[in-house]
N, C-alpha and C positions, 0 to 999 in steps of 0.2 A: 754313299757318303753325302752326295748332293741332297738326296731326299731327306736324310737325317738332319742336315743343316736347316733345310727349309721347314721341317716339322718343328724344330726349336724356335724358328722365327715366328711361325704361326701360333705357337704356344704362348707367345706374349699377349695374345688377345685375352687369355684367361686372367691376366692381371687387371683387366678393366672391370668396373662395376657391371653386374648382370644387366643385360639389355642395352649396353652402350652402343653396340653396333647393329642393333636390330633393324633400324631404318636408315642408318648413315654409317658408312665404313670409315669416315674421316678419323674418328678417334683411334680406330685400329691401325690405320696407316701411320698415324703420328706415333703411337707407342712402338710399332715395329721399327720405324726410322730412328727413334730415340735409343732403342736397344742396340741397333747396329752401330750407331754413333758412339756408344759407350764401350764397345769392344776394343780390344787391343788391335794394333795395326794389322798383324798377320791374320787374326781371327776375322776382323772386319773384311779383309780382302777375300777370304774364303766365302763368306756369306754373299758378298756382292757378286762374286764370280759365279755363284750358284743360282742367283735370282733369275737370269734370263730363261731358265727352264719354265718358270711360271708364265712367261709370255706365250708359250706354245700350247698352253692348256686350255681346254674348254671348261672354264671354271667361272663362277659368278663374279669373282672380284680379283683373282690373282693377277691378271694382266694389268688392271688399273693399279693394283698395289705396287707393282714394279715401277710404274711411271710416277706414282706419288712419292715413293721412297727416293727415286732418282731426283725428283724435284726438291724434296726436303733436304737431301744431302748434297745437292749440286753435283751429282755423279754423271759426268758426260758419257762414259762408256755404257752405262745403263740406258741412257736416253738414246744413244746411237743403236743399241741392241733393239730397242723398241721400234726405231725407224726401219731397221732391217726386217723385223718381223712384219711390220705394216706392209712393206714391199712384197714380202713373201705371200701375204694374204691377198694382196692385189686390190684393185678397184673394179667393180663389176656393174653392169647395167641393172637398174632397179627402177621400177615405175613408182610413182608417188604414193600409191595406195598401199604398197607393200610395207610390212613391218620391218623395222631396221634389223638386219641380221648381224651376227657377231663381228664379221669383218668390218662392217661400216661403223659399228659402235667403237671398235678398236681405233680406227682412224680418228673419230671424233674425240675420243679420250686423249689420244696423242696430241691432237691440235690444242686441246685445252691445256695439256701439260706444257707444251711449247710456249703458249701465250703467257704462262706464269713463270717461265724460266728467268732467273734473276741475273743471268750473264748472257754473253753471246752464246746461242745454242749450238754453234759450230757449223762447219761446212756440210756435213751429212744431212743435218736437219734442214738447212737452207736449200739444198738440192731437192730434198723430199717435198718441201713446200712448192718449189717451182714445178715439180712433176705433177702435183695435185692441181696446181693453178692452170695447167694446160687443158684441164677438163672444161674450161669455159667455152671452148670451141665445139663441144659435143652437144647432143640433144638429150643425153641421159640425165635423169633426175639426180641420181646418186653422184655422178661425176660432177655435175654442176654444183651440187650441194657442197661437196668437198672442195671444189675449185674456188668458190667464192669465200668460203671460210678460210682456206689457205691464203687467199689474196689479202683479206683483211688482217689476218695474222701477220703477214709480211708487212703490212702498213704499220702495225703496232710495233714490230721489231725494228723498223727502219728509222731513219733520222727524223727528228721532229720537223725539220724544215721542209721535208718532202711529204709529210704525212697527209696533208690535205689533198695534194695532187694524187697521191696513191689511192685514197678513198674515192675521190672523184672518178678515177679511171676504173676502179672496181665497179662502181655504180653504173658506169657506162656499159659495162658488160651485163650486169644484173638486170637492169630495167627492160631491155628488149626481149628478155625471156618471157615477160608477161605472166609470171607464175607467182600467184599470191603467197604460196607457202614458202617458196624460195626467197621471195622478197622479205617476208617477215623474219625468216631465219637470218638473212644477212643483216637486216636492220637491228635485230635483237643482239647480234654479235657486236655491231658498232656501239650500241648502248653499253654493253658489258665492258668493252675495251676503252671507250673514250668519254663516257658521260660522267665519270667520277672526278674530272678535273675541269676547271674553267676554260683552259686552253682547248681541251677536247670538245667541250660543248660548243665553243665558238667555231671550231672547224666544222662540226656537224651542221650547225645553223647556216654555214655558208654553202655547203655542198648538197644538202637535202632539200627536197621540195617541202612545201607546207604540209602536204598529206603524209609524206614520209616522216617528217618531224613529229606529227601527231601520233604515228605508230610507234616511233622510237620512245617517246616520252609518255605514252599512255599507261 
């Protein structure tokens, strides 16, 4: 039954113009979310309860589809299910030169989803962010990568009054690593999160060095 429901969901991609999802699955995520939204209450609940199965699959885009559908529908249980799956996959040591494995991509996609959540993401998500942030005390590239991205995501979700201090504290962890790749990753995230508003740009100008500002706005 679950697989039949999910096959019907995936079949919605056929309603899109040919080639629409060849290079970008966003139109596919949108059409699937719209289809679910249009269902009757009971039928919608069936589809949403079936979707966590996709989180466990080794599929090119099923995991991300669940997160994007959760985001578009504001479905907290789906988001929490993604957090539980992220914990199940774990965080493992990875040297910088390694290609990103599926478990790491899962965490990065989940952080992206959380950063775009339009309401309070809930206690389970906030606990997950704190767990990732604890990786700042390690020497593992992958743990540090997730830690600093979780840290700055917490800054984004936090109160505007404490945002500048939060960013500054994260930078105080990031800088001593002296890792150009991690520094660029963190600064790129700050740009994505805060450079779209005058207030955000002002905060960045106060806490970043001139060299860091040049990287952020290059």
